[in-house]
C-alpha positions in Angstrom: 8.2 19.4 -0.2 8.6 15.5 0.6 10.3 14.1 3.7 11.9 11.7 1.7 15.8 11.0 2.4 16.7 9.6 -0.6 15.4 6.7 -3.6 17.2 4.6 -5.6 16.0 2.9 -9.1 16.6 -0.8 -9.8 16.1 -2.2 -13.4 15.5 -6.0 -13.2 14.4 -7.8 -16.4 12.4 -4.9 -17.4 10.6 -4.5 -14.0 11.4 -1.5 -12.1 12.3 -1.9 -8.3 12.2 1.4 -6.1 13.3 2.6 -3.1 12.6 5.1 -1.1 13.5 5.8 2.3 11.7 8.4 4.6 12.4 9.2 8.8 10.6 6.5 10.6 7.4 8.3 11.7 6.8 5.0 14.0 7.6 5.2 18.1 8.2 1.7 18.7 6.2 2.3 22.3 3.1 3.2 19.9 1.0 0.7 18.9 -2.3 0.3 17.3 -4.8 -1.4 19.8 -7.0 -3.9 18.1 -10.1 -5.8 19.3 -8.1 -9.2 20.2 -4.5 -8.1 20.4 -1.8 -4.7 20.4 0.1 -4.4 17.3 3.7 -3.0 17.4 5.0 -1.1 14.5 8.1 -3.6 15.0 6.4 -6.5 13.2 4.0 -4.3 10.7 4.1 -4.2 7.0 2.3 -1.8 5.1 1.2 -2.7 1.5 -0.6 -0.8 -1.2 -1.4 -2.8 -4.7 -2.1 -0.6 -7.5 -4.0 -3.0 -9.8 -6.0 -4.0 -12.7 -9.3 -6.2 -12.4 -11.3 -6.9 -15.6 -14.0 -9.2 -14.2 -11.0 -10.8 -12.3 -7.4 -9.9 -11.3 -5.5 -9.0 -14.6 -2.1 -7.8 -12.9 -0.7 -6.0 -10.0 0.7 -2.6 -11.5 2.4 -1.8 -8.5 3.7 -3.4 -5.6 4.3 -1.1 -2.4 5.2 -2.2 1.1 7.6 -0.5 3.5 8.8 -1.5 6.9 10.9 0.5 9.5 14.2 -0.3 9.8 16.0 1.6 12.8 15.6 5.7 11.8 14.2 5.0 8.4 10.9 3.8 7.1 12.0 1.9 3.9 9.3 1.7 1.0 10.1 -1.0 -1.9 8.1 -1.1 -4.8 7.9 -3.1 -8.2 6.5 -1.5 -11.1 5.1 -3.6 -14.0 6.6 -2.9 -17.4 4.8 -5.1 -19.7 2.5 -9.3 -19.6 6.2 -11.0 -19.8 7.5 -8.8 -17.0 4.2 -10.1 -14.8 5.7 -13.5 -13.2 8.7 -11.6 -12.0 6.8 -8.8 -10.6 4.8 -11.6 -8.6 7.9 -13.6 -7.7 9.8 -10.5 -6.7 6.6 -9.5 -4.4 6.9 -13.3 -2.9 10.4 -13.1 -1.7 9.8 -9.5 -0.5 7.0 -11.3 1.8 9.1 -14.1 2.7 12.0 -12.0 3.7 10.2 -9.5 6.2 8.7 -12.4 7.5 11.6 -14.1 8.6 12.9 -10.6 9.9 9.8 -10.9 12.3 6.8 -9.2 10.5 3.9 -10.9 11.5 0.9 -8.2 9.8 0.3 -6.6 6.9 -1.6 -3.3 7.5 -3.5 -2.2 4.0 -6.4 0.0 3.7 -9.4 -1.9 1.9 -7.6 -4.8 2.4 -9.7 -7.1 0.9 -9.3 -6.1 -2.9 -5.1 -6.3 -2.6 -5.2 -9.6 -0.6 -8.1 -11.1 -3.7 -5.3 -9.7 -6.0 -2.5 -11.4 -4.1 -3.7 -14.6 -3.8 -5.0 -14.7 -7.8 -1.4 -13.6 -9.1 0.5 -15.9 -6.9 -1.6 -19.0 -7.7 -1.5 -18.1 -11.7 2.3 -17.9 -11.6 2.8 -21.0 -9.4 4.1 -19.3 -6.1 3.7 -20.6 -2.7 0.5 -19.5 -1.2 2.0 -20.4 2.5 3.1 -17.3 3.2 0.4 -15.5 2.7 -0.9 -17.3 5.7 1.7 -16.7 7.6 0.6 -12.4 8.0 -2.8 -11.6 9.8 -4.3 -8.7 8.0 -5.1 -5.5 9.4 -7.7 -3.2 7.2 -7.0 0.4 8.1 -10.8 0.9 6.8 -12.3 -2.2 8.4 -10.7 -0.8 11.9 -11.8 2.6 11.7 -15.2 1.5 10.8 -15.3 -0.4 14.3 -14.0 2.2 16.4 -15.5 4.7 15.0 -18.8 3.5 13.3 -18.1 5.8 10.3 -17.4 4.4 6.7 -14.6 6.4 5.4 -11.7 6.7 2.3 -8.2 6.9 3.1 -8.3 10.8 2.6 -11.0 11.6 5.1 -8.8 8.9 7.5 -5.4 11.1 6.6 -7.5 14.3 7.4 -8.6 13.3 10.5 -5.1 11.9 11.5 -3.5 15.1 10.2 -1.9 13.5 7.6 -0.8 15.3 4.6 -1.1 14.4 1.1 1.9 15.5 -1.2 1.7 15.0 -4.8 -1.1 14.7 -7.4 -3.7 12.4 -6.8 -4.3 9.7 -9.2 -7.6 8.5 -10.3 -8.1 4.3 -10.3 -9.1 4.7 -14.0 -5.8 6.2 -15.3 -4.0 3.5 -13.3 -6.3 1.0 -14.8 -5.9 2.0 -18.5 -2.5 2.3 -18.1 -2.1 -1.2 -16.8 -4.0 -2.4 -19.4 -1.8 -1.0 -21.9 1.4 -2.4 -20.5 -0.3 -5.7 -20.8 -1.5 -5.8 -23.9 1.3 -3.9 -25.8 4.9 -5.1 -24.8 6.6 -2.1 -26.4 4.4 0.5 -24.4 6.4 1.0 -21.2 9.7 2.5 -23.8 6.9 5.1 -25.3 5.0 5.9 -21.6 6.5 9.1 -20.5 8.9 8.6 -17.5 7.1 11.3 -15.9 3.6 9.4 -15.8 5.8 6.4 -14.3 7.3 8.6 -11.4 3.8 10.0 -10.9 1.9 6.9 -10.4 5.2 5.6 -8.0 4.7 8.9 -6.0 1.3 8.1 -5.4 1.5 4.6 -4.5 4.6 5.9 -2.1 2.3 8.4 -0.6 -0.4 5.8 0.2 1.9 3.6 1.6 3.8 6.5 3.6 0.7 7.6 5.0 -0.9 4.6 6.3 2.1 4.6 8.4 1.5 8.0 9.7 -2.1 7.4 9.9 -0.8 3.9 13.1 1.5 6.3 14.3 -1.2 9.0 15.0 -4.0 6.7 15.8 -4.7 8.1 19.0 -4.5 11.8 18.1 -8.1 11.4 15.9 -10.3 13.9 16.9 -13.2 11.9 18.5 -15.2 15.1 18.2 -15.0 15.5 15.1 -16.1 12.1 14.2 -18.9 12.8 16.3 -19.5 16.2 14.3 -19.3 13.5 11.0 -21.3 11.2 12.1 -24.2 14.2 13.2 -23.5 15.8 9.4 -24.3 12.3 7.7 -27.4 12.0 9.7 -28.8 15.0 9.1 -28.2 14.6 5.4 -29.9 10.8 5.5 
């Protein structure tokens, strides 16, 4: 059962804004140690984009970001409804980043962050949103941090397992997301025919990515290094 305390959905234009409130897994005294600095959770935004790329970025399908607010970890999501909606979604994404930056956020935490960052830059450039806000944040790529510390290439699922973080809900493949976002961009009426359960499944999947990154951040020091060594040994033997 999900630990989400409550959530709300707000319709803006045709874009959907969804808010989740989960018990905050982050202890202010715990921090993610990086080679040149220590990053505390109050300065962090956890970011995950579901997007569609065909040769170059086509759209952001879901913008998902979370930040601690007292006893809660608050996740904000924007869900694309059609092509005409895309400029509004990009604009709202920029306003969100400006808001959290003014509130003291200095770092964005993502997994395989380069892809999300390239999509954000392309969307901001295409719709004349100021790019300077992106320069105000330091990027923490959990995948790269894990590789530098453990010398192990891993996906988010393995990192969740190593940190003892459970993934709830259904998995959604990248191809399923891409096909759906392509349909939303090509057919302005598809959003009205798309089952609401499908939209909810996509939003829940994105929410779980963001929430679990925060949990991994909180449990970084608890990752079992012996299990890491065992996996490294197994991979060497297979090679």
